[in-house]
C-alpha positions as CSV (number, residue, x, y, z in Angstrom):
1,M,-179.1,-127.1,-202.8
2,R,-178.1,-125.4,-199.6
3,G,-180.6,-122.9,-198.1
4,F,-183.5,-124.4,-200.1
5,S,-186.2,-122.7,-198.1
6,A,-184.2,-119.5,-197.8
7,V,-183.8,-119.4,-201.6
8,K,-187.6,-119.7,-202.1
9,L,-188.2,-117.0,-199.5
10,T,-185.7,-114.7,-201.3
11,L,-187.2,-115.2,-204.7
12,L,-190.6,-114.5,-203.3
13,A,-189.3,-111.3,-201.7
14,V,-187.9,-110.2,-205.0
15,S,-191.3,-110.9,-206.7
16,V,-193.0,-108.2,-204.6
17,L,-190.8,-105.5,-206.3
18,S,-192.6,-105.5,-209.6
19,I,-195.9,-104.5,-208.2
20,M,-194.3,-102.2,-205.6
21,A,-193.0,-99.8,-208.2
22,G,-196.3,-98.2,-208.8
23,T,-198.6,-99.0,-205.9
24,V,-196.4,-97.2,-203.3
25,V,-196.8,-93.8,-204.9
26,A,-200.3,-94.1,-206.4
27,P,-202.0,-92.7,-203.2
28,V,-199.8,-89.6,-203.2
29,L,-200.1,-88.4,-206.8
30,P,-202.6,-85.6,-205.9
31,S,-200.2,-84.4,-203.1
32,I,-197.3,-84.5,-205.5
33,Q,-199.2,-82.4,-208.0
34,E,-200.1,-79.9,-205.3
35,A,-196.5,-79.7,-204.1
36,F,-195.2,-78.8,-207.5
37,A,-198.2,-76.6,-208.5
38,G,-197.3,-73.7,-210.7
39,G,-194.6,-75.5,-212.7
40,P,-195.0,-76.2,-216.5
41,R,-197.1,-79.2,-217.5
42,V,-197.4,-80.2,-213.8
43,A,-200.6,-82.3,-214.3
44,L,-199.0,-84.4,-217.1
45,L,-195.7,-84.8,-215.3
46,T,-197.4,-85.9,-212.1
47,R,-199.2,-88.7,-213.9
48,L,-195.9,-89.8,-215.5
49,V,-194.6,-90.4,-212.0
50,L,-196.8,-93.4,-212.0
51,T,-196.3,-94.6,-215.5
52,M,-192.6,-93.8,-216.1
53,P,-191.3,-97.1,-214.6
54,A,-193.6,-99.1,-216.9
55,L,-192.2,-97.3,-219.9
56,F,-188.6,-98.1,-219.0
57,V,-189.5,-101.7,-218.2
58,V,-190.8,-101.9,-221.8
59,L,-187.6,-100.4,-223.1
60,C,-185.1,-102.3,-221.0
61,A,-186.6,-105.8,-220.3
62,P,-185.4,-107.4,-223.6
63,L,-181.8,-106.1,-222.9
64,A,-182.1,-107.3,-219.2
65,G,-183.1,-110.8,-220.3
66,A,-180.3,-111.1,-222.8
67,A,-177.8,-109.8,-220.3
68,S,-178.8,-112.3,-217.7
69,D,-178.4,-115.2,-220.2
70,R,-174.9,-113.9,-221.2
71,F,-173.4,-112.7,-218.0
72,G,-175.3,-114.7,-215.4
73,R,-178.3,-114.0,-213.1
74,R,-176.8,-113.4,-209.6
75,L,-174.6,-110.4,-210.1
76,L,-177.2,-108.7,-212.3
77,L,-179.9,-109.3,-209.7
78,L,-177.7,-107.9,-206.9
79,A,-176.9,-104.8,-209.0
80,A,-180.6,-104.3,-209.8
81,L,-181.6,-104.5,-206.2
82,A,-179.1,-101.8,-205.3
83,L,-180.4,-99.6,-208.1
84,Y,-184.0,-100.3,-207.1
85,A,-183.4,-99.0,-203.6
86,A,-181.4,-96.0,-204.6
87,S,-183.7,-94.9,-207.4
88,G,-186.8,-95.5,-205.4
89,V,-185.7,-93.6,-202.3
90,S,-184.5,-90.8,-204.5
91,G,-188.1,-89.6,-204.7
92,Y,-187.9,-88.7,-201.0
93,F,-185.1,-86.1,-201.8
94,A,-186.4,-84.9,-205.1
95,D,-186.7,-81.1,-205.3
96,T,-188.2,-80.9,-208.9
97,L,-190.6,-83.0,-210.9
98,P,-187.9,-83.8,-213.6
99,G,-185.6,-85.0,-210.9
100,L,-188.4,-87.2,-209.5
101,L,-189.1,-88.6,-212.9
102,L,-185.4,-89.4,-213.5
103,G,-185.4,-91.6,-210.4
104,R,-188.6,-93.3,-211.6
105,A,-187.0,-94.0,-214.9
106,L,-184.1,-95.7,-213.2
107,L,-186.6,-97.6,-211.1
108,G,-188.1,-99.0,-214.3
109,V,-184.7,-100.3,-215.3
110,A,-184.3,-102.0,-212.0
111,V,-187.8,-103.6,-212.2
112,A,-187.0,-104.9,-215.7
113,V,-183.9,-106.7,-214.4
114,T,-185.4,-108.0,-211.2
115,M,-188.5,-109.4,-212.9
116,T,-186.6,-111.3,-215.6
117,T,-183.8,-112.6,-213.4
118,C,-186.2,-113.7,-210.6
119,T,-188.5,-115.8,-212.8
120,A,-185.5,-117.2,-214.7
121,L,-183.9,-118.3,-211.4
122,I,-187.1,-120.1,-210.4
123,A,-187.0,-122.0,-213.7
124,D,-183.2,-122.7,-213.3
125,Y,-183.5,-124.0,-209.7
126,Y,-186.8,-126.0,-209.8
127,Q,-188.6,-128.3,-212.1
128,G,-192.0,-129.9,-212.6
129,V,-194.7,-129.6,-209.9
130,E,-192.4,-127.8,-207.5
131,R,-191.7,-125.1,-210.0
132,A,-195.4,-124.8,-210.9
133,Q,-196.3,-124.4,-207.3
134,L,-193.6,-121.8,-206.7
135,M,-194.7,-119.8,-209.7
136,G,-198.2,-119.9,-208.5
137,L,-197.0,-118.7,-205.1
138,Q,-195.0,-116.0,-206.8
139,S,-198.1,-114.6,-208.5
140,A,-200.0,-114.8,-205.2
141,V,-197.3,-112.9,-203.3
142,S,-197.3,-110.2,-206.0
143,T,-201.0,-109.7,-205.9
144,A,-201.1,-109.7,-202.1
145,G,-198.2,-107.3,-202.1
146,A,-200.2,-104.9,-204.2
147,V,-202.8,-104.5,-201.5
148,L,-200.2,-104.1,-198.8
149,C,-198.3,-101.5,-200.7
150,L,-201.4,-99.5,-201.5
151,A,-202.4,-99.6,-197.8
152,L,-198.9,-98.6,-196.5
153,G,-198.5,-95.9,-199.1
154,G,-201.8,-94.4,-198.2
155,Y,-201.1,-94.6,-194.5
156,L,-197.7,-93.0,-194.7
157,A,-198.9,-90.3,-197.0
158,Q,-200.6,-88.8,-194.0
159,A,-197.2,-87.7,-192.8
160,G,-196.4,-86.1,-196.2
161,W,-196.0,-87.1,-199.8
162,R,-192.3,-87.9,-199.5
163,V,-192.6,-90.4,-196.7
164,P,-194.0,-93.4,-198.8
165,F,-190.8,-93.3,-200.8
166,L,-189.0,-94.6,-197.8
167,L,-190.7,-97.9,-198.4
168,Y,-188.2,-98.4,-201.3
169,L,-185.6,-99.2,-198.6
170,Y,-187.2,-102.7,-198.6
171,P,-185.0,-103.9,-201.5
172,L,-181.9,-103.4,-199.3
173,L,-183.3,-106.3,-197.1
174,V,-183.9,-108.3,-200.2
175,L,-180.3,-107.5,-201.4
176,L,-178.9,-109.0,-198.2
177,L,-181.0,-112.1,-198.6
178,A,-180.0,-112.5,-202.2
179,A,-176.3,-112.0,-201.4
180,L,-176.5,-114.7,-198.8
181,F,-178.7,-117.3,-200.5
182,I,-178.7,-116.8,-204.3
183,S,-176.0,-118.7,-206.2
184,E,-175.4,-118.8,-209.9
185,P,-177.4,-121.7,-211.4
186,A,-175.1,-124.6,-212.3
187,R,-176.2,-124.6,-216.0
188,L,-175.0,-121.0,-216.4
189,A,-172.0,-121.0,-214.1
190,A,-169.8,-122.7,-216.7
191,G,-170.4,-119.8,-219.1
192,P,-172.8,-118.5,-221.7
193,K,-172.5,-121.6,-223.9
194,A,-175.6,-123.3,-222.5
195,A,-178.0,-124.0,-225.4
196,G,-179.9,-120.9,-226.2
197,D,-182.7,-122.2,-228.2
198,V,-186.5,-122.4,-227.9
199,A,-188.4,-125.6,-228.6
200,A,-191.4,-123.9,-230.2
201,P,-190.2,-120.5,-231.5
202,R,-193.5,-119.8,-233.4
203,L,-195.4,-120.0,-230.1
204,L,-193.5,-117.0,-228.6
205,P,-195.2,-114.2,-230.5
206,V,-198.6,-115.7,-229.8
207,L,-198.0,-115.9,-226.1
208,F,-196.5,-112.4,-226.0
209,A,-199.5,-111.0,-227.9
210,A,-201.9,-112.7,-225.5
211,A,-200.1,-111.4,-222.5
212,L,-200.2,-107.9,-223.9
213,L,-204.0,-108.2,-224.5
214,S,-204.7,-109.6,-221.1
215,N,-202.8,-106.9,-219.3
216,L,-204.4,-104.3,-221.5
217,A,-207.8,-105.5,-220.3
218,M,-206.9,-106.2,-216.6
219,Y,-205.4,-102.7,-216.2
220,A,-208.8,-101.3,-217.0
221,V,-210.0,-102.5,-213.5
222,P,-207.9,-100.1,-211.4
223,M,-208.1,-97.4,-214.0
224,Q,-211.8,-97.4,-214.8
225,I,-213.7,-99.3,-212.0
226,P,-213.6,-96.4,-209.5
227,F,-215.3,-94.1,-212.1
228,Y,-217.8,-96.8,-213.0
229,L,-218.8,-97.4,-209.4
230,Q,-219.1,-93.7,-208.7
231,G,-221.2,-93.0,-211.7
232,E,-223.5,-96.0,-211.6
233,F,-223.8,-96.9,-207.9
234,A,-222.6,-93.7,-206.1
235,I,-219.8,-95.7,-204.5
236,G,-216.9,-93.5,-203.2
237,S,-213.1,-94.1,-203.4
238,F,-213.0,-96.3,-200.2
239,G,-215.7,-98.6,-201.6
240,A,-214.0,-98.7,-205.0
241,G,-210.8,-99.7,-203.3
242,L,-212.5,-102.6,-201.5
243,A,-214.1,-103.7,-204.8
244,I,-210.7,-103.7,-206.6
245,A,-209.2,-105.6,-203.5
246,C,-211.9,-108.2,-204.1
247,G,-210.5,-109.0,-207.5
248,T,-207.0,-109.0,-206.1
249,L,-208.0,-111.4,-203.3
250,F,-209.3,-113.9,-205.9
251,A,-206.2,-113.5,-208.0
252,T,-204.2,-114.5,-204.9
253,L,-206.4,-117.5,-204.2
254,S,-206.4,-118.8,-207.8
255,S,-202.6,-118.4,-207.9
256,L,-202.3,-120.5,-204.7
257,L,-204.4,-123.2,-206.4
258,Y,-202.3,-123.1,-209.6
259,G,-200.2,-126.1,-208.6
260,R,-203.3,-128.3,-208.6
261,L,-204.8,-126.8,-211.7
262,S,-201.5,-127.3,-213.7
263,G,-201.6,-131.0,-212.8
264,R,-205.0,-131.5,-214.4
265,W,-204.9,-129.2,-217.4
266,R,-202.4,-128.8,-220.2
267,Y,-201.1,-125.3,-220.8
268,P,-203.1,-124.5,-224.0
269,G,-206.4,-125.4,-222.4
270,L,-205.7,-123.7,-219.1
271,Y,-204.5,-120.5,-220.7
272,A,-207.4,-120.2,-223.2
273,A,-209.9,-121.1,-220.4
274,S,-208.6,-118.2,-218.3
275,F,-209.6,-115.7,-221.0
276,V,-213.2,-117.2,-221.0
277,I,-213.3,-116.7,-217.2
278,M,-212.1,-113.1,-217.7
279,A,-214.8,-112.6,-220.3
280,A,-217.5,-113.8,-218.0
281,G,-216.2,-111.4,-215.3
282,F,-216.3,-108.4,-217.6
283,G,-219.7,-109.4,-218.8
284,L,-221.1,-109.5,-215.2
285,V,-219.6,-106.1,-214.5
286,A,-221.2,-104.7,-217.7
287,M,-224.6,-106.0,-217.0
288,A,-224.6,-105.5,-213.2
289,T,-227.7,-103.9,-211.6
290,Q,-226.3,-104.2,-208.1
291,V,-222.9,-103.8,-206.5
292,W,-222.6,-107.5,-205.5
293,I,-222.8,-108.5,-209.1
294,V,-219.9,-106.1,-209.9
295,L,-218.0,-107.8,-207.1
296,C,-218.7,-111.3,-208.6
297,G,-217.5,-110.0,-211.9
298,L,-214.3,-108.6,-210.5
299,A,-213.7,-111.8,-208.6
300,L,-213.8,-113.8,-211.9
301,V,-211.4,-111.3,-213.6
302,G,-209.0,-111.6,-210.6
303,A,-209.2,-115.4,-210.6
304,A,-208.4,-115.4,-214.4
305,A,-205.4,-113.1,-213.8
306,G,-204.1,-115.4,-211.0
307,I,-204.1,-118.3,-213.5
308,Q,-202.6,-116.5,-216.4
309,L,-199.3,-115.3,-215.1
310,P,-198.0,-118.6,-213.6
311,T,-199.3,-120.5,-216.7
312,I,-197.5,-118.4,-219.2
313,N,-194.3,-118.3,-217.0
314,N,-194.2,-122.1,-216.7
315,W,-195.1,-122.6,-220.3
316,L,-192.3,-120.4,-221.5
317,M,-189.8,-121.9,-219.2
318,D,-190.7,-125.4,-220.4
319,I,-190.0,-124.5,-224.1
320,A,-186.9,-122.3,-223.5
321,S,-183.5,-123.7,-222.8
322,A,-181.5,-122.5,-219.8
323,G,-179.5,-120.2,-222.0
324,A,-182.6,-118.6,-223.6
325,R,-184.8,-118.1,-220.5
326,G,-183.7,-114.6,-219.7
327,K,-184.3,-113.4,-223.3
328,V,-187.7,-115.1,-223.4
329,L,-188.7,-113.6,-220.0
330,G,-187.5,-110.2,-221.1
331,G,-189.9,-110.4,-224.1
332,L,-192.8,-111.4,-221.7
333,T,-192.0,-108.6,-219.3
334,T,-192.1,-106.1,-222.2
335,A,-195.5,-107.4,-223.3
336,I,-197.0,-107.2,-219.8
337,F,-195.8,-103.7,-219.1
338,L,-196.6,-102.5,-222.6
339,G,-200.2,-103.6,-222.1
340,Q,-200.3,-101.7,-218.8
341,F,-198.8,-98.6,-220.2
342,I,-201.1,-98.3,-223.2
343,S,-204.3,-99.3,-221.4
344,P,-205.2,-95.8,-220.3
345,L,-204.0,-94.3,-223.5
346,L,-206.3,-96.6,-225.5
347,F,-209.4,-96.8,-223.2
348,T,-209.8,-93.3,-222.0
349,P,-210.7,-92.0,-225.5
350,L,-212.9,-95.0,-226.1
351,L,-214.9,-94.1,-223.0
352,H,-215.7,-90.7,-224.6
353,V,-217.8,-92.5,-227.2
354,V,-219.3,-95.5,-225.4
355,S,-220.9,-96.0,-222.0
356,Y,-219.3,-98.1,-219.2
357,T,-221.7,-100.9,-220.0
358,G,-220.7,-100.8,-223.6
359,F,-217.0,-100.6,-222.6
360,F,-217.0,-103.7,-220.4
361,L,-219.1,-105.6,-223.0
362,I,-216.4,-104.8,-225.5
363,L,-213.7,-106.1,-223.2
364,A,-215.8,-109.3,-222.6
365,A,-216.2,-109.8,-226.4
366,A,-212.5,-109.2,-226.9
367,M,-211.5,-111.8,-224.3
368,V,-213.9,-114.4,-225.9
369,L,-212.4,-113.7,-229.3
370,T,-208.9,-114.0,-227.8
371,A,-209.7,-117.4,-226.3
372,V,-211.1,-118.7,-229.6
373,L,-208.1,-117.5,-231.5
374,L,-205.7,-119.0,-229.0
375,R,-207.3,-122.4,-229.1
376,T,-207.2,-122.3,-233.0
377,V,-203.6,-121.2,-233.1
378,F,-202.5,-123.7,-230.4
379,R,-204.2,-126.6,-232.3
380,Y,-202.6,-125.5,-235.5
381,L,-199.1,-125.3,-234.0
382,E,-199.6,-128.7,-232.3
383,R,-200.5,-130.3,-235.7
384,Q,-197.5,-128.7,-237.3
385,Q,-195.2,-130.1,-234.6
386,G,-196.9,-133.5,-234.6
């Protein structure tokens, strides 16, 4: 197709938007709370600034996926990019916390659409090894983008809490690229009558549940590791940021290697193995007596995360027909963000009754159990199909 390399560049540029929603504003949350101090429930509302997009991704992703199957990918993506820019930048002009939260809610709607349509377009345009490599690169770009957005957000925050919201002008550049280079996939251009079935429907709830559990566990890293390092090793916020970045770096590296891994491993084995790797990482963190052991553990957790997302994306796209991909990806997006949203709600109370060592050992045991259950279920479903 025309603009082959430009299409890939555009899709990768869209991929950054999912991680950008939260990382840009994370460094300025204390400043936002200070700016609106004195208002009712300011502490709670300030924290909702970070989590509000995730909540609306959970609510809207299934609808976004179904809409992309029915009405097409291109126009929906263009509209979502415009909404993303408008709702994101609205934080710069917000005079009240409720007004800021309204913009963040609309941002969640935009994220739901951009995530589902972008991955569906990759599956529509590319096949086989090329698609596997691009989905690995998509995951790598997203994790690298997290580090960049955190750094830029923190740097711009020195000029005031509103300034980082101007980074949300970036989707306007992506909108221009998408308008120029993204075309409606041929299989959908003729209308919504492309087959809308899934080859292994009983596999979907299993994969969605696994994605929820993995994101539930992975989100414990940015939420809990800074407190763990401070309490156990007297490491401050800068050192904690570097430690988390270590995991992100290995997530990027393993995503870049995904194309080679996918050629040697079948989906069931690769996906279950990633949970074992994650369990080993959490186990190292739990038993660490020195900081370098924590870093090794976070590297393993990151490497597992870098394998999981492209694996489940490719797997779902292989079993879903062109007309069902949006709906299936909407379900996956909901599972991912639901895991992230409930992670602090579930784990913060748990840490009131167990130590950090016990907490990370529980995560390690849960990931081992998940791997065993996944292998058992995968083998059962294969026997049923065979």
